[in-house]
C-alpha positions in Angstrom: 145.2 -77.4 -111.1 143.4 -75.7 -108.1 142.1 -79.1 -107.2 145.4 -80.8 -106.8 147.1 -81.0 -103.4 150.6 -80.3 -104.8 149.4 -76.9 -106.0 148.0 -76.0 -102.6 151.2 -77.2 -101.0 153.2 -75.0 -103.4 150.9 -72.0 -102.7 151.1 -72.6 -99.0 154.8 -73.0 -99.2 155.1 -69.7 -101.1 152.8 -67.9 -98.6 154.8 -69.5 -95.8 158.1 -68.3 -97.3 156.7 -64.8 -98.0 155.3 -64.6 -94.4 158.7 -65.7 -92.9 160.8 -63.7 -95.3 160.3 -60.3 -93.6 161.0 -61.4 -90.0 163.8 -63.7 -91.1 165.3 -61.0 -93.3 165.0 -58.5 -90.4 166.7 -61.0 -88.0 169.4 -61.8 -90.6 169.9 -58.1 -91.4 170.0 -57.2 -87.7 172.5 -60.0 -87.0 174.6 -58.8 -89.9 174.3 -55.2 -88.8 175.3 -56.2 -85.2 178.3 -58.1 -86.6 179.3 -55.1 -88.8 179.0 -52.8 -85.8 181.1 -55.1 -83.7 183.7 -55.3 -86.4 183.6 -51.5 -86.8 183.9 -51.0 -83.0 186.9 -53.4 -83.0 188.5 -51.4 -85.8 187.9 -48.1 -84.0 189.4 -49.6 -80.8 192.4 -50.9 -82.8 192.8 -47.5 -84.4 192.6 -45.8 -80.9 195.1 -48.2 -79.5 197.4 -47.7 -82.4 197.2 -43.9 -81.9 197.9 -44.3 -78.2 200.9 -46.5 -79.0 202.3 -44.0 -81.4 201.7 -41.2 -78.9 203.5 -43.3 -76.2 206.3 -44.1 -78.6 206.8 -40.4 -79.4 206.7 -39.5 -75.7 209.4 -42.2 -74.9 211.5 -41.0 -77.8 211.2 -37.4 -76.5 212.1 -38.6 -73.0 215.1 -40.5 -74.4 216.3 -37.4 -76.2 215.9 -35.3 -73.0 217.8 -38.0 -71.0 220.6 -38.0 -73.6 220.8 -34.2 -73.5 220.9 -34.3 -69.7 223.5 -37.0 -69.6 225.6 -35.0 -72.1 225.2 -31.9 -69.8 226.2 -33.9 -66.7 229.2 -35.3 -68.5 230.2 -31.8 -69.7 229.9 -30.5 -66.1 231.8 -33.4 -64.7 234.6 -32.9 -67.2 234.7 -29.1 -66.4 234.8 -29.9 -62.6 237.5 -32.5 -63.1 239.6 -29.9 -65.1 239.0 -27.3 -62.3 240.0 -29.8 -59.7 243.1 -30.8 -61.7 244.2 -27.1 -62.1 243.5 -26.5 -58.4 245.6 -29.6 -57.5 248.5 -28.3 -59.7 248.3 -24.9 -58.2 248.3 -26.4 -54.6 251.2 -28.6 -55.5 253.1 -25.7 -57.0 252.4 -23.6 -53.9 253.4 -26.4 -51.6 256.7 -26.9 -53.5 257.3 -23.2 -53.3 256.7 -23.1 -49.5 259.0 -26.1 -49.0 261.7 -24.4 -51.2 261.4 -21.2 -49.1 261.6 -23.2 -45.9 264.7 -25.0 -47.2 266.3 -21.7 -48.2 265.5 -20.3 -44.8 267.0 -23.3 -43.1 270.1 -23.0 -45.3 270.4 -19.3 -44.5 270.0 -20.0 -40.8 272.6 -22.8 -40.9 275.0 -20.4 -42.8 274.4 -17.7 -40.2 275.0 -20.2 -37.4 278.1 -21.6 -39.1 279.4 -18.0 -39.6 278.8 -17.2 -36.0 280.6 -20.4 -34.9 283.6 -19.6 -37.1 283.7 -16.1 -35.6 283.4 -17.4 -32.1 286.2 -19.9 -32.8 288.3 -17.2 -34.4 287.8 -15.0 -31.3 288.8 -17.9 -29.0 291.8 -18.7 -31.1 292.8 -15.0 -31.3 292.4 -14.7 -27.5 294.6 -17.8 -26.9 297.2 -16.7 -29.4 297.2 -13.1 -28.1 297.5 -14.5 -24.5 300.5 -16.7 -25.5 302.2 -13.9 -27.5 301.7 -11.4 -24.7 302.9 -13.9 -22.0 306.0 -14.6 -24.1 306.8 -10.8 -24.5 305.8 -9.5 -21.2 307.3 -10.7 -18.0 306.5 -9.7 -14.5 303.7 -7.9 -12.7 303.2 -5.2 -15.4 302.8 -7.8 -18.0 300.1 -9.6 -16.1 298.1 -6.4 -15.6 298.4 -5.5 -19.3 297.4 -9.0 -20.4 294.4 -9.1 -18.1 293.2 -5.7 -19.3 293.7 -6.7 -23.0 291.8 -9.9 -22.5 288.9 -8.1 -20.9 288.8 -5.6 -23.8 289.2 -8.1 -26.6 285.6 -9.4 -26.9 284.2 -5.8 -27.1 286.7 -4.9 -29.9 286.2 -8.0 -32.0 282.4 -7.7 -32.2 
């Protein structure tokens, strides 16, 4: 058996496989370890990205809540300001109507006073004319003229 070539080929092959087994197994183990490390790094990166995405999502949700609160506050303030402006406009309108009413009442009172004065003036004029005619009918001569003239002069001071 030691003299046959096939035995020596088999022994050489076994020695060759044993000699190559360690470096090849180290190379294969190193390649597998590198691949496992690369996969582990990718998983770690994916986990980190996931956590960042969750953090960003939480931040945006918080910002959205804050924006919604701020919008609600702005709407509330705008509603309150609109109500204040409405009340102020109502008050201004009421004051304007009151001023116009007072002005109208003053104009009416002034017109009444003017009309009363005109009636008085007309009554005085009519009374003077009537008195003049009555006195002229009753009094004749020079004495009558003097009395009429004196009475006419005194009449305005007595009527007012």
